[in-house]
Legacy VTK file of the C-alpha trace (Angstrom):
# vtk DataFile Version 3.0
C-alpha trace
ASCII
DATASET POLYDATA
POINTS 339 float
-19.397 -44.274 -55.783
-18.443 -41.125 -54.475
-18.146 -40.721 -50.690
-20.965 -38.777 -49.047
-19.806 -35.993 -47.125
-20.538 -36.089 -43.490
-18.375 -33.219 -42.035
-20.541 -29.486 -41.749
-17.384 -27.641 -40.363
-15.621 -28.378 -43.288
-17.954 -26.994 -45.738
-16.537 -23.368 -47.311
-18.823 -20.531 -47.786
-19.305 -21.261 -51.503
-20.318 -24.672 -50.600
-22.683 -23.861 -48.370
-24.053 -21.187 -50.643
-24.065 -23.877 -53.377
-26.395 -26.445 -51.418
-28.734 -23.803 -50.719
-29.060 -23.294 -54.842
-29.341 -26.614 -55.579
-32.506 -27.053 -53.144
-34.365 -24.021 -54.197
-36.454 -23.982 -57.586
-34.861 -23.163 -60.745
-36.892 -19.845 -61.040
-35.646 -19.017 -57.906
-31.761 -19.725 -58.608
-32.337 -18.036 -61.770
-33.447 -14.676 -60.104
-30.326 -15.125 -57.968
-27.908 -15.855 -60.589
-29.309 -12.710 -62.464
-28.113 -10.527 -59.356
-24.521 -12.224 -59.580
-21.501 -10.947 -61.467
-19.400 -13.416 -64.202
-16.851 -13.816 -60.900
-19.647 -15.215 -58.131
-21.211 -16.900 -61.066
-18.171 -18.515 -61.538
-17.226 -19.530 -58.337
-20.307 -20.935 -56.865
-21.002 -23.135 -60.305
-17.594 -24.622 -59.482
-19.183 -25.168 -55.858
-22.214 -26.659 -57.256
-20.666 -29.406 -59.955
-18.047 -30.661 -57.249
-20.306 -30.970 -54.429
-20.961 -34.689 -55.020
-23.487 -36.660 -52.662
-24.292 -34.866 -49.316
-25.969 -36.563 -46.131
-29.335 -35.254 -45.443
-28.285 -34.287 -41.933
-25.514 -31.784 -43.343
-28.524 -30.438 -45.445
-30.826 -29.876 -42.318
-27.930 -28.339 -40.145
-27.195 -25.798 -42.955
-30.981 -24.712 -43.041
-31.291 -24.682 -39.395
-27.856 -22.454 -39.341
-29.418 -20.498 -41.722
-32.708 -20.008 -39.801
-30.586 -18.940 -36.846
-28.666 -16.855 -38.290
-31.592 -14.917 -39.807
-33.547 -15.078 -36.742
-30.911 -13.354 -34.460
-29.758 -10.604 -36.626
-31.595 -7.858 -34.731
-28.356 -6.802 -33.302
-27.321 -5.109 -36.569
-29.073 -1.723 -37.680
-29.147 -1.256 -41.306
-30.043 1.803 -42.955
-30.262 3.286 -46.237
-26.997 5.659 -45.697
-24.899 2.774 -43.980
-25.794 0.816 -46.906
-25.042 3.375 -49.528
-21.638 3.982 -47.633
-20.722 0.229 -47.984
-21.517 0.262 -51.739
-19.842 3.111 -52.396
-16.608 1.487 -51.319
-16.892 -1.127 -53.917
-19.080 0.126 -56.880
-19.017 3.059 -59.238
-21.143 5.914 -58.128
-23.662 5.415 -61.342
-24.073 1.740 -60.090
-24.923 2.607 -56.444
-27.099 5.459 -57.526
-29.318 2.968 -59.480
-29.179 0.325 -56.624
-30.437 2.476 -54.157
-33.207 4.337 -56.557
-34.413 0.699 -57.068
-34.373 -0.017 -53.280
-36.284 3.116 -52.395
-39.145 1.993 -54.397
-40.546 0.177 -57.281
-39.011 -0.658 -60.426
-38.927 2.334 -62.980
-36.391 4.727 -64.771
-38.345 7.777 -63.720
-40.451 8.546 -60.569
-43.490 8.697 -62.915
-42.682 4.928 -63.976
-42.040 3.972 -60.849
-45.854 5.351 -59.836
-47.095 3.735 -62.361
-45.919 0.065 -60.918
-47.873 1.427 -57.324
-51.083 -0.572 -56.409
-53.942 1.933 -57.382
-55.133 1.334 -53.711
-51.663 2.386 -52.185
-51.434 5.388 -53.901
-54.797 6.794 -53.528
-54.551 6.398 -49.735
-51.471 8.271 -50.028
-53.013 11.038 -52.513
-55.865 11.575 -50.533
-54.126 13.684 -48.241
-52.757 16.069 -50.686
-54.148 18.743 -52.189
-56.420 18.352 -55.244
-54.086 20.501 -57.448
-51.047 18.122 -56.539
-52.893 15.117 -56.990
-53.827 16.620 -60.506
-50.226 16.973 -61.254
-49.641 13.482 -60.334
-52.070 12.184 -62.183
-51.675 13.906 -65.667
-47.977 12.519 -65.256
-48.827 8.872 -64.987
-50.333 6.773 -67.560
-54.127 7.367 -68.199
-55.157 3.633 -67.434
-53.305 3.732 -63.968
-55.047 6.921 -63.361
-58.411 5.904 -63.990
-57.975 3.496 -61.613
-56.525 5.662 -58.986
-59.719 8.141 -59.571
-62.018 5.171 -59.040
-60.728 4.453 -55.519
-60.542 8.150 -54.470
-63.473 9.493 -52.699
-65.866 10.895 -55.226
-66.439 14.266 -54.209
-62.275 14.317 -53.528
-62.212 12.775 -57.431
-64.498 15.480 -59.078
-62.214 18.181 -57.585
-59.206 16.543 -58.799
-60.688 15.993 -62.347
-61.776 19.716 -62.305
-57.975 20.837 -61.521
-56.822 18.593 -64.449
-59.241 20.177 -67.023
-58.186 23.525 -65.992
-54.668 22.675 -65.830
-52.028 24.841 -67.387
-48.624 23.451 -67.965
-46.878 22.917 -64.691
-43.623 24.979 -64.175
-40.640 22.898 -63.807
-39.501 24.194 -60.361
-43.139 22.783 -59.236
-42.902 19.528 -60.960
-39.279 19.101 -59.171
-40.919 19.861 -55.577
-43.650 17.366 -56.320
-41.342 14.729 -57.525
-38.740 15.371 -54.778
-41.631 15.008 -52.086
-42.894 11.580 -53.441
-39.352 10.270 -53.748
-38.425 11.249 -50.031
-41.727 10.757 -48.127
-44.231 8.032 -50.397
-41.412 5.797 -52.051
-39.153 5.681 -48.553
-42.296 4.618 -46.612
-43.449 2.244 -49.372
-40.056 0.930 -49.304
-39.904 0.561 -45.363
-43.313 -1.144 -45.271
-42.288 -3.645 -47.819
-39.632 -4.772 -45.517
-40.499 -8.090 -43.612
-39.364 -9.115 -40.302
-37.000 -12.141 -40.591
-38.863 -13.920 -38.415
-42.141 -13.171 -40.783
-39.874 -14.640 -43.786
-38.832 -17.688 -42.034
-42.456 -18.273 -41.003
-43.146 -18.308 -44.554
-40.242 -20.258 -45.612
-41.673 -23.132 -43.083
-45.250 -22.664 -44.215
-44.015 -24.058 -47.720
-41.999 -27.241 -45.971
-43.673 -30.403 -46.009
-45.151 -31.457 -42.377
-41.929 -33.957 -41.398
-39.236 -31.553 -42.817
-41.016 -28.445 -40.693
-40.934 -30.599 -37.887
-37.595 -31.292 -37.934
-36.444 -28.145 -38.453
-38.516 -26.457 -35.975
-37.387 -29.199 -33.060
-33.728 -28.586 -34.089
-33.875 -24.739 -33.931
-35.496 -25.010 -30.825
-32.424 -26.445 -29.345
-30.560 -23.506 -30.730
-32.673 -20.555 -29.907
-35.888 -21.425 -28.372
-37.400 -17.875 -28.374
-36.909 -17.623 -32.233
-38.447 -21.206 -32.982
-41.417 -19.798 -30.631
-41.726 -16.614 -32.669
-41.710 -18.540 -35.829
-44.414 -21.051 -35.069
-46.441 -18.119 -33.469
-46.288 -16.239 -36.936
-46.775 -19.864 -39.194
-50.398 -20.156 -40.515
-51.324 -23.688 -41.155
-54.423 -25.606 -42.502
-55.805 -25.891 -39.241
-55.786 -22.323 -38.599
-58.579 -21.743 -40.813
-60.729 -22.458 -37.814
-59.973 -18.976 -37.202
-62.120 -17.847 -40.249
-65.714 -16.699 -40.030
-68.295 -18.261 -41.828
-68.352 -15.671 -45.104
-64.660 -16.383 -45.074
-64.903 -20.033 -45.523
-67.841 -19.362 -47.877
-65.272 -17.147 -49.983
-62.584 -19.853 -49.797
-64.936 -22.381 -51.227
-65.467 -20.454 -54.112
-61.876 -20.282 -54.326
-60.167 -23.792 -54.008
-60.609 -26.533 -56.305
-63.035 -29.161 -54.992
-60.241 -32.160 -55.683
-57.963 -30.124 -53.738
-59.801 -29.575 -51.129
-61.360 -33.004 -50.855
-57.509 -34.287 -50.318
-56.648 -31.502 -47.934
-59.803 -32.546 -45.805
-58.946 -36.154 -45.396
-55.700 -35.291 -43.266
-57.811 -32.337 -41.270
-58.705 -32.132 -37.950
-62.391 -32.647 -37.254
-63.029 -29.099 -36.196
-61.511 -27.929 -39.523
-63.643 -30.510 -41.221
-66.532 -29.401 -39.442
-66.217 -25.882 -40.466
-66.158 -26.315 -44.223
-69.099 -28.888 -44.187
-71.153 -26.861 -42.206
-70.675 -23.911 -44.994
-71.783 -26.207 -47.748
-75.182 -26.736 -48.794
-76.335 -30.605 -47.863
-75.749 -31.805 -51.309
-72.646 -30.460 -51.721
-71.288 -31.746 -48.417
-72.398 -35.261 -49.049
-70.457 -35.435 -52.683
-67.582 -34.157 -51.165
-67.544 -36.706 -48.350
-68.500 -39.331 -50.989
-65.720 -38.041 -52.799
-63.141 -38.126 -49.979
-64.236 -41.998 -49.126
-63.838 -42.943 -53.083
-60.192 -41.982 -52.753
-59.263 -44.482 -50.191
-55.975 -44.081 -48.510
-53.884 -40.700 -49.301
-50.388 -40.082 -49.249
-49.646 -37.757 -46.294
-47.375 -35.862 -49.211
-50.615 -35.268 -51.408
-52.232 -34.073 -48.288
-49.521 -31.439 -47.297
-49.520 -30.494 -50.801
-53.237 -29.551 -51.061
-53.794 -27.944 -47.867
-50.560 -25.755 -48.471
-52.376 -24.712 -52.016
-55.570 -23.727 -49.934
-53.447 -22.002 -47.163
-51.919 -20.057 -49.895
-55.316 -19.501 -51.307
-56.582 -18.305 -47.946
-53.755 -15.910 -47.478
-53.961 -14.116 -50.761
-57.626 -13.423 -50.062
-56.905 -11.690 -46.827
-54.181 -9.782 -48.409
-56.548 -8.548 -50.650
-58.943 -7.655 -48.095
-61.808 -10.343 -49.052
-61.810 -12.287 -46.006
-60.279 -11.712 -42.353
-58.077 -14.163 -40.432
-58.654 -13.415 -36.781
-55.460 -13.773 -34.989
-57.426 -15.174 -31.647
-56.716 -11.915 -29.537
-59.330 -9.278 -27.947
-58.447 -6.648 -30.738
-58.955 -9.193 -33.346
-62.578 -10.164 -32.315
-65.553 -9.039 -34.810
-68.820 -7.712 -33.664
-71.559 -8.050 -35.669
LINES 1 340
339 0 1 2 3 4 5 6 7 8 9 10 11 12 13 14 15 16 17 18 19 20 21 22 23 24 25 26 27 28 29 30 31 32 33 34 35 36 37 38 39 40 41 42 43 44 45 46 47 48 49 50 51 52 53 54 55 56 57 58 59 60 61 62 63 64 65 66 67 68 69 70 71 72 73 74 75 76 77 78 79 80 81 82 83 84 85 86 87 88 89 90 91 92 93 94 95 96 97 98 99 100 101 102 103 104 105 106 107 108 109 110 111 112 113 114 115 116 117 118 119 120 121 122 123 124 125 126 127 128 129 130 131 132 133 134 135 136 137 138 139 140 141 142 143 144 145 146 147 148 149 150 151 152 153 154 155 156 157 158 159 160 161 162 163 164 165 166 167 168 169 170 171 172 173 174 175 176 177 178 179 180 181 182 183 184 185 186 187 188 189 190 191 192 193 194 195 196 197 198 199 200 201 202 203 204 205 206 207 208 209 210 211 212 213 214 215 216 217 218 219 220 221 222 223 224 225 226 227 228 229 230 231 232 233 234 235 236 237 238 239 240 241 242 243 244 245 246 247 248 249 250 251 252 253 254 255 256 257 258 259 260 261 262 263 264 265 266 267 268 269 270 271 272 273 274 275 276 277 278 279 280 281 282 283 284 285 286 287 288 289 290 291 292 293 294 295 296 297 298 299 300 301 302 303 304 305 306 307 308 309 310 311 312 313 314 315 316 317 318 319 320 321 322 323 324 325 326 327 328 329 330 331 332 333 334 335 336 337 338
């Protein structure tokens, strides 16, 4: 039997990377491999194949080190210019240009391709502050199905103005088109990319949200010993099943229509009483009775199954919140609702 590695300090960089690659899903590792060159893939593959058995405490220490480094990255200042300088020192001009263009906005060969990958509400929110003639130029350059969705989101009077400009539009001079394109590139795409960058603590909170309860507790406890401030920030940013009590009645009812009944029954088996009460109080008497009977018929349920069900329900709630269909109160004065 191969000897299990028990010395964290002896791990090389490629070995640490190899452990992470083995821990994540094949879909995630595939995405990372696509971004590596042949030499990087070769080195990492060699490290993965030669790892052997790893003690659980080694894996845990590696995760904590990663979380600690990510959360303490505030001492670094990154910018597009500094990144571009660094890339120029290692890559050819064409590859640097392509990489920086990708970073500045959604994927696409041209600016108009990129706009086609921007959510219509986001694009409309930017265009509503522009002159109708400028908006007409932009909508004439993107695909018609996307242009129609943007028009439907814009204020009606403004949309009619844009439509009239498009109907009367003559071929746009190249210098005007170039100016519009430069403005979109320097203002809209840059601000869009900047808004998309996520705080490292938020990113780690999302990772912790997807861990099972025991693993999450171990990592948070270990991180507290290394960096209590970061651990507290991550804990504050995490959204758990118990946090669903911050939803109002309308939000719970929207959520009830979106989650699977079997999944909810399993999730509620391990829920706090106030969370159970909130869900049952927003069901009809008949639906609540059936749900309670289903939960009783299940008998004992594995904690792992409860964690998975609750995690899935939380995921649905977060997606609904991102789409603006429900509001998750943060509990502070500013987020309180007035009816």
